N, CA, C and O of each residue as an XYZ file, in Angstrom:
824
protein
N     -11.847     29.410    -12.545
C     -10.655     28.787    -11.929
C      -9.859     28.724    -13.315
O     -10.319     28.392    -14.407
N      -8.599     29.108    -13.021
C      -7.564     28.944    -14.223
C      -7.400     27.678    -15.023
O      -7.578     26.579    -14.497
N      -7.085     27.810    -16.207
C      -7.088     26.229    -17.110
C      -5.527     25.770    -16.575
O      -4.551     26.454    -16.267
N      -5.752     24.274    -16.609
C      -4.530     23.752    -16.184
C      -3.385     23.529    -17.273
O      -3.664     23.423    -18.468
N      -2.163     23.467    -16.818
C      -1.295     23.858    -17.872
C      -0.394     22.717    -17.854
O       0.201     22.380    -16.830
N      -0.249     21.938    -19.302
C       0.883     20.889    -19.393
C       0.121     19.395    -18.776
O      -0.900     18.763    -19.051
N       1.221     19.262    -17.825
C       0.395     17.732    -16.957
C       0.138     18.261    -15.826
O       0.312     17.536    -14.846
N      -0.270     19.444    -15.637
C      -0.826     19.649    -14.014
C      -1.748     18.974    -13.717
O      -2.665     18.783    -14.516
N      -1.734     18.424    -12.444
C      -2.660     17.501    -11.869
C      -4.218     17.966    -11.767
O      -4.328     19.173    -11.552
N      -4.992     17.515    -11.836
C      -6.447     17.988    -11.410
C      -7.488     17.054    -11.022
O      -7.153     15.895    -11.264
N      -8.465     17.151    -10.579
C      -9.620     16.434    -10.229
C     -10.720     16.058    -11.302
O     -11.436     16.908    -11.830
N     -10.756     15.320    -11.450
C     -11.823     14.914    -12.745
C     -12.691     14.000    -12.524
O     -12.208     12.941    -12.124
N     -14.448     14.056    -12.713
C     -15.425     13.218    -12.497
C     -14.995     12.189    -13.468
O     -14.220     12.376    -14.406
N     -15.588     11.065    -13.141
C     -15.109     10.032    -14.420
C     -16.178      8.710    -13.850
O     -16.623      8.571    -12.711
N     -16.383      7.902    -14.955
C     -17.153      7.024    -14.956
C     -16.293      5.858    -15.076
O     -15.587      5.700    -16.071
N     -16.323      4.927    -13.984
C     -15.302      3.941    -13.570
C     -16.329      2.368    -13.413
O     -17.496      2.275    -13.030
N     -15.484      1.393    -13.815
C     -15.857      0.268    -13.633
C     -15.497     -0.334    -12.013
O     -14.334     -0.554    -11.673
N     -16.462     -0.517    -11.257
C     -16.339     -0.536     -9.966
C     -15.466     -1.785     -9.455
O     -14.919     -1.706     -8.355
N     -15.354     -2.753    -10.120
C     -14.392     -3.762     -9.813
C     -13.134     -3.828    -10.173
O     -12.140     -4.111     -9.505
N     -13.258     -3.520    -11.376
C     -11.674     -3.252    -12.144
C     -10.854     -1.943    -12.202
O      -9.699     -1.856    -12.619
N     -11.673     -0.869    -11.689
C     -11.021      0.482    -11.465
C     -10.835      0.993    -12.720
O     -10.210      2.051    -12.793
N     -11.300      0.398    -13.891
C     -11.016      1.188    -15.406
C     -11.763      2.358    -15.605
O     -12.943      2.386    -15.254
N     -11.270      3.240    -16.079
C     -11.945      4.550    -16.582
C     -12.434      4.267    -17.577
O     -11.718      3.747    -18.432
N     -13.856      4.503    -17.854
C     -14.786      4.318    -19.029
C     -14.803      5.646    -19.587
O     -14.961      5.737    -20.805
N     -14.658      6.750    -18.860
C     -15.039      8.139    -19.410
C     -14.770      9.195    -18.511
O     -15.045      8.971    -17.333
N     -14.304     10.273    -18.797
C     -14.072     11.447    -17.975
C     -15.623     12.339    -18.302
O     -16.276     12.389    -19.344
N     -15.827     12.867    -17.198
C     -16.870     14.172    -17.411
C     -18.187     13.560    -17.762
O     -18.947     14.171    -18.514
N     -18.497     12.439    -17.287
C     -19.742     11.541    -17.572
C     -21.181     12.749    -17.099
O     -21.150     13.692    -16.309
N     -22.325     12.232    -17.943
C     -23.533     13.018    -17.236
C     -23.994     12.012    -16.031
O     -24.388     10.850    -16.135
N     -23.847     12.707    -15.004
C     -23.838     12.083    -13.676
C     -25.288     11.912    -13.435
O     -25.652     11.175    -12.519
N     -26.460     12.760    -14.454
C     -27.808     12.277    -13.819
C     -28.280     11.193    -14.740
O     -29.446     10.815    -14.623
N     -27.596     10.718    -15.534
C     -28.066      9.337    -16.435
C     -28.180      8.282    -15.397
O     -27.877      8.748    -14.298
N     -28.511      7.015    -15.350
C     -28.648      5.875    -14.828
C     -27.409      4.802    -14.951
O     -27.148      4.161    -15.969
N     -26.762      4.746    -13.814
C     -25.601      3.864    -13.885
C     -25.710      2.424    -14.565
O     -26.688      1.752    -14.236
N     -24.967      1.978    -15.318
C     -25.264      0.553    -15.914
C     -24.702     -0.369    -14.773
O     -24.169      0.148    -13.791
N     -24.829     -1.853    -14.907
C     -24.332     -2.738    -13.605
C     -22.584     -2.656    -13.532
O     -21.723     -2.873    -14.385
N     -22.539     -2.386    -12.601
C     -20.874     -2.586    -12.031
C     -20.407     -1.290    -12.080
O     -19.249     -1.132    -11.694
N     -21.059     -0.257    -12.484
C     -20.383      1.040    -12.841
C     -20.536      2.176    -11.831
O     -21.519      2.250    -11.094
N     -19.772      2.850    -11.822
C     -19.780      3.900    -10.754
C     -19.300      5.293    -11.019
O     -18.462      5.367    -11.918
N     -19.665      6.484    -10.402
C     -18.843      7.837    -10.756
C     -18.378      8.070     -9.700
O     -18.992      7.987     -8.636
N     -16.901      8.488     -9.877
C     -16.317      8.994     -9.116
C     -15.292      9.995     -9.425
O     -15.354     10.581    -10.506
N     -14.008     10.348     -8.283
C     -13.139     11.398     -8.661
C     -11.881     11.205     -8.768
O     -11.275     10.690     -7.828
N     -11.345     11.510     -9.720
C     -10.000     11.000    -10.522
C      -8.731     11.994    -10.568
O      -8.777     12.964    -11.326
N      -7.585     11.757     -9.754
C      -6.577     12.548     -9.789
C      -5.951     12.227    -11.198
O      -5.585     11.079    -11.449
N      -5.820     13.322    -12.185
C      -5.293     12.539    -13.432
C      -4.479     13.967    -13.981
O      -4.612     15.081    -13.473
N      -3.632     13.631    -15.121
C      -3.252     15.010    -15.747
C      -4.130     15.805    -16.624
O      -5.192     15.382    -17.080
N      -3.653     16.942    -16.832
C      -5.014     17.502    -17.938
C      -5.095     17.034    -19.100
O      -3.986     16.824    -19.591
N      -6.240     16.697    -19.965
C      -6.435     16.361    -20.998
C      -8.047     16.850    -21.533
O      -8.993     17.251    -20.856
N      -7.948     16.670    -22.802
C      -9.607     17.291    -23.224
C     -10.701     16.022    -22.868
O     -11.885     16.341    -22.978
N     -10.405     14.567    -22.438
C     -11.328     13.866    -21.794
C     -11.654     12.815    -23.244
O     -12.366     11.817    -23.138
N     -11.044     13.209    -24.495
C     -11.493     12.304    -25.600
C     -10.960     10.975    -25.166
O     -11.640      9.949    -25.154
N      -9.520     11.065    -24.757
C      -8.969      9.709    -24.576
C      -8.377      9.631    -23.177
O      -7.169      9.816    -23.028
N      -9.267      9.332    -22.019
C      -8.898      9.135    -20.796
C      -7.559      8.093    -20.715
O      -7.409      6.961    -21.176
N      -6.843      8.783    -20.094
C      -5.461      7.774    -19.532
C      -5.527      6.463    -18.835
O      -6.410      6.351    -17.985
N      -4.867      5.615    -19.018
C      -4.901      4.376    -18.443
C      -4.418      4.668    -16.882
O      -4.978      4.188    -15.896
N      -3.616      5.284    -16.862
C      -3.080      5.483    -15.441
C      -2.966      6.775    -14.960
O      -2.011      7.487    -15.274
N      -3.930      7.173    -14.163
C      -4.213      8.555    -13.503
C      -3.005      8.894    -12.490
O      -2.526      7.976    -11.824
N      -2.619      9.923    -12.396
C      -1.380     10.038    -11.727
C      -1.555     11.595    -10.788
O      -2.228     12.521    -11.240
N      -0.876     11.673     -9.516
C      -0.994     12.635     -8.723
C      -1.314     12.126     -7.429
O      -1.422     10.908     -7.283
N      -1.533     13.161     -6.164
C      -1.540     12.683     -4.807
C      -2.807     13.268     -4.585
O      -3.419     14.196     -5.114
N      -3.092     12.291     -3.442
C      -4.714     13.048     -3.060
C      -4.396     12.813     -1.461
O      -3.972     11.721     -1.082
N      -4.595     13.753     -0.671
C      -4.446     14.126      0.812
C      -5.241     14.388      1.498
O      -6.065     15.177      1.035
N      -5.468     13.902      2.969
C      -6.746     14.346      3.780
C      -6.399     13.938      5.074
O      -5.817     12.872      5.278
N      -6.775     14.858      6.120
C      -6.608     14.196      7.338
C      -7.577     12.978      7.409
O      -7.177     11.825      7.564
N      -8.934     13.346      7.276
C     -10.059     12.436      7.372
C     -10.860     12.279      6.245
O     -11.113     13.246      5.527
N     -11.396     10.877      5.953
C     -12.529     11.085      4.907
C     -13.641     10.107      5.415
O     -13.469      8.923      5.706
N     -14.804     10.809      5.468
C     -16.031     10.321      6.061
C     -17.004      9.658      5.335
O     -17.050      9.710      4.106
N     -17.860      8.980      6.084
C     -19.039      8.422      5.103
C     -18.971      7.367      4.134
O     -19.809      7.263      3.238
N     -17.928      6.519      4.289
C     -17.504      5.565      3.306
C     -18.666      4.045      3.898
O     -18.647      3.417      4.957
N     -19.350      3.939      2.959
C     -20.206      2.714      3.302
C     -19.482      1.386      3.310
O     -19.788      0.473      4.077
N     -18.399      1.317      2.320
C     -17.961      0.087      2.104
C     -16.932     -0.664      3.166
O     -16.436      0.180      3.912
N     -16.678     -1.403      3.322
C     -15.833     -2.200      4.198
C     -14.329     -2.688      4.381
O     -13.763     -2.675      5.475
N     -13.770     -3.098      3.253
C     -12.440     -3.513      3.435
C     -11.504     -2.925      2.323
O     -11.873     -2.396      1.275
N     -10.314     -3.106      2.726
C      -8.923     -2.510      2.025
C      -8.563     -3.786      1.099
O      -8.548     -4.917      1.585
N      -8.298     -3.560     -0.153
C      -8.219     -4.432     -0.980
C      -6.811     -4.099     -1.973
O      -6.555     -2.974     -2.401
N      -6.024     -5.254     -2.217
C      -4.911     -4.724     -2.972
C      -5.012     -6.025     -4.439
O      -5.237     -7.234     -4.387
N      -4.786     -5.282     -5.415
C      -4.850     -5.786     -6.749
C      -3.832     -6.536     -6.993
O      -2.722     -6.021     -6.863
N      -3.930     -7.929     -7.406
C      -2.742     -8.900     -7.669
C      -3.099     -9.222     -8.851
O      -4.241     -9.137     -9.303
N      -1.728     -9.769     -9.637
C      -1.988    -10.504    -10.883
C      -2.817    -11.659    -10.855
O      -2.649    -12.398     -9.885
N      -3.597    -11.956    -11.619
C      -4.376    -13.389    -11.488
C      -4.131    -14.194    -13.008
O      -3.910    -13.666    -14.098
N      -4.250    -15.662    -12.676
C      -4.026    -16.453    -13.919
C      -5.176    -16.986    -14.709
O      -5.006    -17.649    -15.732
N      -6.408    -16.672    -14.196
C      -7.885    -16.975    -14.507
C      -8.524    -15.815    -15.101
O      -8.050    -14.710    -14.837
N      -9.558    -15.910    -15.887
C     -10.034    -15.111    -16.774
C     -11.126    -14.369    -16.150
O     -11.449    -13.336    -16.737
N     -11.810    -14.694    -15.012
C     -13.050    -14.039    -14.327
C     -12.608    -14.486    -12.578
O     -12.235    -15.517    -12.020
N     -12.944    -12.855    -12.088
C     -12.795    -12.987    -10.979
C     -14.138    -13.379    -10.043
O     -15.064    -12.712    -10.504
N     -14.502    -13.995     -9.187
C     -15.354    -14.368     -8.654
C     -15.441    -13.990     -6.822
O     -15.247    -14.777     -5.896
N     -15.801    -12.519     -6.757
C     -15.790    -12.115     -5.268
C     -16.391    -12.962     -4.444
O     -17.497    -13.433     -4.711
N     -15.507    -13.346     -2.984
C     -15.966    -13.932     -2.004
C     -15.532    -15.193     -2.201
O     -15.984    -15.983     -1.371
N     -14.700    -15.728     -3.135
C     -13.660    -16.810     -3.091
C     -12.570    -16.587     -2.761
O     -12.157    -15.450     -2.990
N     -11.697    -17.527     -2.119
C     -10.329    -17.534     -1.580
C      -9.544    -18.128     -2.839
O      -9.815    -19.024     -3.639
N      -8.264    -17.105     -2.659
C      -7.406    -17.291     -3.782
C      -6.149    -17.992     -3.542
O      -5.972    -17.975     -2.324
N      -5.284    -18.541     -4.070
C      -4.174    -18.939     -3.861
C      -2.917    -18.420     -4.826
O      -3.132    -18.346     -6.036
N      -1.646    -18.072     -4.316
C      -0.862    -17.550     -5.429
C      -0.012    -18.561     -5.930
O       0.367    -19.520     -5.257
N       0.386    -18.285     -7.481
C       1.381    -19.128     -8.286
C       2.050    -18.234     -8.843
O       1.880    -17.022     -8.713
N       3.086    -18.936     -9.689
C       4.015    -18.135    -10.688
C       3.105    -17.460    -11.698
O       3.310    -16.279    -11.977
N       2.223    -18.061    -12.201
C       1.216    -17.233    -12.946
C       0.323    -16.575    -12.635
O      -0.407    -16.073    -13.490
N       0.164    -16.423    -11.541
C      -0.679    -15.338    -10.841
C      -1.838    -15.982     -9.977
O      -1.783    -17.189     -9.741
N      -2.800    -15.280     -9.537
C      -3.728    -15.921     -8.494
C      -4.650    -16.901     -8.866
O      -4.985    -16.760    -10.041
N      -5.282    -18.014     -8.201
C      -6.182    -18.911     -8.871
C      -7.215    -19.450     -7.618
O      -6.854    -19.463     -6.442
N      -8.186    -19.769     -7.952
C      -8.996    -20.197     -6.842
C      -8.529    -21.331     -6.370
O      -8.107    -22.262     -7.055
N      -8.600    -21.276     -4.971
C      -8.221    -22.480     -4.095
C      -8.654    -23.760     -4.538
O      -9.810    -23.778     -4.961
N      -8.015    -24.866     -4.555
C      -8.474    -26.205     -4.952
C      -8.142    -27.501     -3.981
O      -8.437    -28.691     -4.090
N      -7.380    -26.740     -2.958
C      -7.006    -27.768     -1.692
C      -7.295    -27.209     -0.348
O      -7.146    -26.036     -0.004
N      -7.671    -28.071      0.273
C      -8.134    -27.575      1.749
C      -6.868    -26.940      2.503
O      -5.779    -27.471      2.286
N      -6.929    -25.886      3.339
C      -5.808    -25.304      3.703
C      -4.481    -25.290      2.806
O      -3.384    -25.751      3.119
N      -4.885    -24.580      1.484
C      -3.764    -24.187      0.504
C      -2.634    -23.555      0.658
O      -2.644    -22.325      0.697
N      -1.485    -24.250      0.770
C      -0.146    -23.380      0.658
C      -0.221    -22.414     -0.152
O      -0.664    -22.588     -1.287
N       0.127    -21.425      0.209
C       0.454    -19.967     -0.638
C      -1.211    -19.384     -0.676
O      -1.559    -18.582     -1.543
N      -2.165    -19.895      0.371
C      -3.412    -18.865      0.276
C      -3.077    -17.152      0.566
O      -2.417    -16.649      1.475
N      -3.862    -16.444     -0.668
C      -3.700    -15.325     -0.353
C      -4.721    -14.461      0.334
O      -4.540    -13.478      1.051
N      -5.804    -15.031     -0.036
C      -6.972    -14.344      0.742
C      -8.348    -14.471      0.060
O      -8.688    -15.442     -0.616
N      -9.149    -13.317      0.326
C     -10.710    -13.441     -0.556
C     -10.952    -12.128     -1.573
O     -11.009    -10.912     -1.390
N     -11.037    -12.798     -2.461
C     -11.283    -11.575     -3.630
C     -12.617    -10.709     -3.167
O     -13.680    -11.256     -2.873
N     -12.433     -9.470     -3.150
C     -13.531     -8.615     -2.599
C     -14.375     -7.757     -3.695
O     -13.744     -7.307     -4.650
N     -15.748     -7.514     -3.603
C     -16.083     -6.608     -4.303
C     -16.863     -5.709     -3.307
O     -17.843     -5.151     -3.800
N     -16.639     -5.492     -2.145
C     -16.999     -4.515     -0.930
C     -15.844     -3.427     -0.545
O     -16.003     -2.526      0.278
N     -14.785     -3.647     -1.207
C     -13.659     -2.677     -0.672
C     -14.018     -1.067     -0.794
O     -14.749     -0.601     -1.668
N     -13.317     -0.252      0.320
C     -13.704      1.167      0.078
C     -12.447      1.762     -0.410
O     -12.403      2.845     -0.994
N     -11.225      0.871     -0.102
C     -10.082      1.335     -0.873
C      -9.393      0.293     -1.421
O      -9.585     -0.840     -0.980
N      -8.440      0.536     -2.518
C      -7.737     -0.252     -3.294
C      -6.401      0.288     -3.789
O      -6.273      1.413     -4.273
N      -5.507     -0.512     -3.648
C      -4.033     -0.141     -3.837
C      -3.555     -1.188     -5.309
O      -4.229     -2.134     -5.716
N      -2.462     -0.789     -5.813
C      -1.905     -1.840     -6.661
C      -2.640     -2.075     -8.197
O      -2.291     -3.050     -8.862
N      -3.542     -1.249     -8.652
C      -4.277     -1.426     -9.972
C      -3.555     -0.810    -11.072
O      -3.433      0.383    -11.351
N      -2.959     -2.166    -11.821
C      -2.680     -1.730    -13.218
C      -3.527     -1.981    -14.155
O      -3.954     -3.134    -14.107
N      -3.981     -1.269    -15.087
C      -5.236     -1.365    -16.042
C      -4.753     -2.383    -16.873
O      -5.554     -3.206    -17.317
N      -3.279     -2.466    -17.215
C      -2.981     -3.146    -18.677
C      -3.000     -4.660    -18.094
O      -3.026     -5.607    -18.880
N      -2.986     -4.862    -16.645
C      -2.888     -6.340    -16.318
C      -4.409     -6.769    -15.907
O      -5.266     -6.054    -15.387
N      -4.516     -8.412    -16.364
C      -5.655     -8.789    -15.311
C      -5.636     -9.193    -13.955
O      -5.045    -10.255    -13.762
N      -6.025     -8.747    -13.161
C      -5.673     -8.789    -11.830
C      -7.143     -9.143    -10.964
O      -8.226     -8.966    -11.522
N      -7.068     -9.587     -9.744
C      -7.956     -9.748     -8.847
C      -7.853     -9.025     -7.191
O      -7.019     -9.281     -6.323
N      -8.823     -8.212     -7.143
C      -8.679     -7.283     -5.672
C      -8.810     -8.261     -4.413
O      -9.848     -8.881     -4.186
N      -7.760     -8.338     -3.680
C      -7.519     -9.401     -2.479
C      -8.130     -8.554     -1.304
O      -7.797     -7.369     -1.299
N      -8.776     -8.880     -0.543
C      -9.193     -8.322      0.725
C      -7.736     -8.409      1.476
O      -7.170     -9.502      1.504
N      -7.266     -7.521      1.946
C      -5.854     -7.505      3.018
C      -6.161     -6.882      4.626
O      -5.395     -7.002      5.582
N      -7.273     -6.308      4.626
C      -7.852     -5.635      5.979
C      -9.422     -5.353      5.788
O      -9.963     -5.119      4.708
N     -10.018     -5.415      6.981
C     -11.651     -5.247      7.137
C     -12.370     -6.614      7.116
O     -12.025     -7.788      7.253
N     -13.435     -5.998      6.903
C     -14.701     -7.128      6.757
C     -15.253     -7.464      5.303
O     -15.675     -6.547      4.598
N     -15.250     -8.566      4.930
C     -15.525     -8.716      3.573
C     -16.452     -9.936      3.499
O     -16.427    -10.812      4.363
N     -17.356     -9.966      2.327
C     -18.181    -10.873      2.085
C     -17.546    -11.992      1.341
O     -16.906    -11.813      0.305
N     -17.747    -13.199      1.919
C     -17.130    -14.268      1.513
C     -18.042    -15.664      1.465
O     -19.026    -15.649      2.205
N     -17.865    -16.629      0.831
C     -18.555    -17.802      0.664
C     -18.273    -18.747      1.667
O     -17.192    -19.299      1.457
N     -18.863    -19.144      2.704
C     -18.928    -20.062      3.682
C     -19.147    -21.488      3.467
O     -19.666    -21.646      2.362
N     -18.987    -22.422      3.988
C     -19.426    -23.768      3.962
C     -20.615    -23.828      4.963
O     -21.432    -24.742      4.850
N     -20.741    -22.917      5.909
C     -21.951    -22.927      6.910
C     -21.897    -21.720      7.729
O     -20.896    -21.009      7.636
N     -22.759    -21.427      8.447
C     -22.860    -20.470      9.449
C     -21.926    -21.346     10.602
O     -21.920    -22.566     10.769
N     -21.088    -20.229     11.385
C     -20.181    -20.449     12.633
C     -20.556    -19.611     13.665
O     -21.308    -18.657     13.464
N     -20.088    -19.888     14.785
C     -20.018    -18.839     16.082
C     -19.150    -17.735     15.665
O     -18.184    -18.024     14.958
N     -19.346    -16.523     15.991
C     -18.544    -15.225     15.946
C     -16.974    -15.693     16.506
O     -16.798    -16.328     17.546
N     -15.977    -15.275     15.664
C     -14.697    -15.263     16.039
C     -13.963    -16.972     15.557
O     -12.814    -17.386     15.709
N     -15.146    -17.627     14.968
C     -14.395    -18.984     14.533
C     -13.240    -18.747     13.497
O     -13.381    -17.837     12.680
N     -12.150    -19.488     13.490
C     -11.018    -18.960     12.564
C     -11.180    -19.783     11.278
O     -11.398    -20.994     11.312
N     -11.086    -19.200     10.341
C     -11.588    -19.786      9.074
C     -10.012    -20.165      8.013
O      -9.003    -19.463      7.955
N     -10.237    -21.304      7.381
C      -9.310    -21.242      6.277
C     -10.289    -21.759      5.038
O     -11.475    -22.000      5.260
N      -9.701    -21.912      3.707
C     -10.147    -22.727      2.757
C     -10.392    -23.655      2.551
O      -9.577    -24.498      2.926
N     -11.411    -24.057      1.964
C     -11.598    -25.532      1.469
C     -11.361    -25.868     -0.353
O     -11.081    -25.001     -1.181
N     -11.535    -27.121     -0.597
C     -11.333    -27.365     -2.104
C     -11.799    -26.766     -3.045
O     -11.311    -26.794     -4.175
N     -12.942    -26.055     -2.672
C     -13.776    -25.423     -3.724
C     -13.700    -23.673     -3.598
O     -14.476    -22.897     -4.156
N     -12.547    -23.302     -2.709
C     -12.409    -21.899     -2.573
C     -13.477    -21.312     -1.494
O     -13.420    -20.128     -1.162
N     -14.387    -22.139     -0.998
C     -15.128    -21.459      0.204
C     -14.055    -21.488      1.586
O     -12.952    -22.031      1.656
N     -14.701    -20.804      2.512
C     -14.096    -20.520      3.829
C     -14.689    -21.688      4.637
O     -15.749    -22.148      4.210
N     -14.202    -22.182      5.643
C     -14.315    -23.622      6.358
C     -13.516    -23.608      7.857
O     -12.355    -23.218      7.973
N     -14.152    -23.988      8.721
C     -13.597    -24.047     10.231
C     -12.052    -24.729     10.069
O     -11.864    -25.829      9.548
N     -11.074    -23.932     10.570
C      -9.834    -24.222     10.488
C      -9.674    -25.181     11.851
O      -9.968    -24.772     12.974
N      -9.067    -26.773     11.522
C      -8.890    -27.397     12.477
C      -7.679    -27.286     13.611
O      -6.621    -26.761     13.265
N      -7.810    -27.692     14.715
C      -6.738    -27.083     15.797
C      -5.191    -27.628     15.233
O      -4.178    -26.944     15.378
N      -5.199    -28.974     14.568
C      -4.127    -29.191     13.979
C      -3.514    -28.413     12.742
O      -2.359    -28.510     12.327
N      -4.350    -27.763     12.332
C      -4.157    -26.821     10.916
C      -3.540    -25.392     11.745
O      -2.526    -24.775     11.417
N      -4.415    -25.087     12.846
C      -3.687    -23.779     13.296
C      -2.560    -24.072     14.146
O      -1.860    -23.115     14.479
N      -2.257    -25.242     14.562
C      -1.243    -25.511     14.964
C       0.058    -25.808     14.126
O       1.141    -25.590     14.669
N       0.022    -26.280     12.872
C       0.841    -26.647     11.903
C       0.903    -25.764     10.624
O       1.873    -25.811      9.867
N      -0.201    -24.935     10.407
C      -0.060    -23.836      9.378
C      -0.714    -22.631      9.694
O      -1.548    -22.224      8.885
N      -0.482    -21.941     10.781
C      -0.986    -20.890     11.447
C      -0.873    -19.631     10.087
O      -1.578    -18.623     10.113
N      -0.041    -19.868      9.144
C      -0.267    -18.615      8.020
C      -1.225    -18.818      7.042
O      -1.394    -18.017      6.123
N      -2.004    -20.060      7.209
C      -3.076    -20.164      6.233
C      -4.454    -19.950      6.909
O      -5.418    -20.532      6.412
N      -4.613    -19.244      7.889
C      -5.889    -18.424      8.669
C      -6.042    -17.522      7.748
O      -5.071    -16.814      7.481
N      -7.054    -17.368      7.179
C      -7.602    -16.208      6.339
C      -8.306    -15.269      6.964
O      -8.135    -14.078      6.701
N      -9.196    -15.698      7.880
C     -10.433    -14.530      8.380
C     -10.924    -15.239      9.493
O     -10.905    -16.470      9.493
N     -11.355    -14.600     10.424
C     -12.673    -14.958     11.301
C     -13.881    -14.777     11.034
O     -14.182    -13.713     10.492
N     -14.836    -15.674     11.310
C     -16.315    -15.668     10.868
C     -16.994    -14.330     12.018
O     -16.696    -14.068     13.183
N     -17.983    -13.708     11.082
C     -18.620    -12.568     11.919
C     -20.205    -13.036     11.996
O     -20.781    -13.253     13.061
N     -20.774    -13.148     10.773
C     -21.887    -13.556     10.749
C     -22.775    -13.740      9.470
O     -22.171    -13.187      8.551
N     -23.923    -14.267      9.030
C     -24.233    -14.129      7.803
C     -24.885    -12.988      7.338
O     -25.419    -12.265      8.179
N     -24.944    -12.690      6.157
C     -25.618    -11.519      5.511
C     -26.907    -11.932      4.850
O     -26.994    -12.492      3.757
N     -27.680    -11.660      5.473
C     -29.480    -12.113      5.211
C     -30.215    -11.272      4.151
O     -31.202    -11.736      3.580
N     -29.732    -10.008      3.877
C     -30.412     -9.165      2.566
C     -29.715     -9.869      1.412
O     -28.669    -10.515      1.480
N     -30.445     -9.645      0.373
C     -29.855    -10.165     -1.039
C     -28.974     -9.131     -1.950
O     -28.417     -9.319     -3.032
N     -29.048     -8.006     -1.143
C     -27.835     -6.929     -1.904
C     -27.390     -6.065     -0.440
O     -27.981     -5.822      0.612
N     -26.031     -5.754     -0.984
C     -25.502     -4.760      0.082
C     -24.817     -3.715     -0.713
O     -24.071     -3.847     -1.683
N     -25.332     -2.363      0.063
C     -24.517     -0.976     -0.825
C     -25.510     -0.176     -0.173
O     -26.324     -0.316      0.740
N     -25.086      0.856     -1.101
C     -26.156      2.071     -0.909
C     -27.182      2.111     -1.725
O     -27.353      1.064     -2.350
N     -28.013      3.063     -1.959
C     -29.167      3.236     -2.930
C     -28.825      3.124     -4.125
O     -29.474      2.493     -4.959
N     -27.551      3.846     -4.388
C     -26.921      4.109     -5.824
C     -26.270      2.982     -6.409
O     -26.395      2.777     -7.617
N     -25.554      2.193     -5.649
C     -24.811      0.835     -6.012
C     -24.701     -0.027     -5.073
O     -24.396      0.273     -3.918
N     -24.977     -1.362     -5.540
C     -25.341     -2.589     -4.627
C     -24.608     -3.590     -5.262
O     -24.502     -3.654     -6.487
N     -24.041     -4.463     -4.395
C     -23.490     -5.834     -5.457
C     -24.691     -6.980     -4.655
O     -25.434     -6.660     -3.727
N     -24.627     -8.133     -5.208
C     -25.246     -9.067     -5.198
C     -24.695     -9.936     -4.051
O     -23.596    -10.423     -4.318
N     -25.224    -10.268     -2.760
C     -24.751    -11.318     -1.929
C     -24.755    -12.795     -2.367
O     -23.779    -13.441     -1.985
N     -25.553    -13.358     -3.002
C     -25.374    -14.452     -3.015
C     -25.191    -15.617     -1.888
O     -24.491    -16.617     -2.053
N     -25.853    -15.351     -0.852
C     -25.674    -16.382     -0.010
C     -24.580    -16.075      0.931
O     -24.537    -16.790      1.932
N     -23.627    -15.089      0.798
C     -22.403    -15.122      1.287
C     -22.086    -14.518      2.826
O     -22.972    -13.766      3.233
N     -21.114    -14.703      3.613
C     -21.086    -14.256      4.635
C     -20.189    -13.332      5.357
O     -19.052    -13.295      4.886
N     -20.409    -12.584      6.372
C     -19.243    -11.352      6.518
C     -18.173    -12.351      7.266
O     -18.573    -13.356      7.855
N     -16.873    -12.021      7.202
C     -15.793    -12.453      7.808
C     -14.707    -11.330      7.918
O     -14.564    -10.466      7.053
N     -13.932    -11.421      9.091
C     -13.129    -10.404      9.324
C     -11.445    -10.903      8.998
O     -10.789    -11.694      9.676
N     -11.025    -10.209      7.815
C      -9.850    -10.683      7.279
C      -8.625    -10.619      8.401
O      -8.533     -9.894      9.391
N      -7.822    -11.519      7.954
C      -6.496    -11.700      9.008
C      -5.479    -11.360      8.487
O      -4.417    -11.423      9.106
């Protein structure tokens, strides 16, 4: 294959932080054991020698279909006002950025922080962000098990809870998800990469 010229885009193998999307290194030894929260992936980027990976990969990737994705939801990175991301908790929006919900059925509730996303958008490596699930099924902290299809909003601890009839009538925009089922395994994922369930439940993002 001919060598790329200038900033011609190409696909490179990279070691990636699976929650933040940060590129740790290009052209890693993929036979080496992965550390916690790390994954190997393909990155569309400009040509360089790999010594200093760019913060913002650039280029387009197009396909009619992409198969065999085990992961479940589509997430959008949003600016965060807090230091730590807690996957499975409900977050609300503020001028300072996303925060874990502190009031039941909270105004400006955004959704659930995800560590089960199959696709993400909006990542800006220079900013502190949280991946919020905007479609699909995601693992979330719920206050208890519910019948399938139960509408859920947030409680004062950032967990999900059943939405009352009055809340559905007065605050329909604060419905976050519908209940699916508990996840009974301790870990979810593939043989090579798993996330800790920690008692979370599957919910369908609304």
